[in-house]
Phi, psi and omega in degrees: 000159177263121186229164174202162179252129192209173169260136174266119180300148169288165175310310186291321176296319177298319180303314181299318182298315177299327181289325174297320178296320177300315179295329180288319182290316179305322181281356174101000177286115180258171175154188176269095184282139175282152178287148179307327175298340183264000184282143187193170177237102191287132174261327176198129180269123181257316178090213187291119180211139190284347189222166179284123187247019188293338173295341176269347179291137179290159171284158166291130180300318176201139178306145179213152179273153168230151188227125177297139185228329187195170171242156182199182181220137169262101187304317182296321185272350186053064181224133176255130188226162170248134177257167183233160179303149171303139184214123173295319184298324183288311179299318177300315179298319176303312183293324172298315176300314179295319175302318180299312183294314174303317181297325181276354187060039177260122183289145179211164174294118185260019171309145178306140178288123176232094192295127179194161171238119178299120178265324183202149176253150183053050179289154173238118180249111179301149181303333178293344192262124175254114183300327182293346178269357181281128185284125183254121175300144179278074182260138183229144171223155178262122181276118181248339177205169186248135182248145168258126180249146171250145186243123182230147173286123181245179176307316187251031183113201181282142175245138183241127180233125180288122184251349183193165172223154176300162177299137180261143178279140176273115181259000000 
């Protein structure tokens, strides 16, 4: 199965991301938009792996907030994304996940962690559109756990399903 480790947006955070997608569409930005249920923030991409590794995922040390901040494009990857404000706790969670994968000798994409949520693939942004002018709601969510996702080809592109969660700390 094809898997990755990510944060699952809360319903309110997902609604804010869907609103950003609506504003982008209204501005004339086209592309293959992800459905709101597919939105996530990847901490580590593993790819093909034969088993559920959620038992290896670290717990969130302490719940922490992440806040939407802006949108952008990775031109080379052809991805339109929503970014979050810088967060040492988020960076630490990504490091913890990657350390756990290294310790378990599970290969993953070692590209530098760049926190974002893919909104659309293969975007076309008209020249008249300045992405920095797209209003992004001030949405914040509290991260309480880390999820293991499975990625499957569906009728309308990739479908992402949570198949496990990291160990939770008892507070």
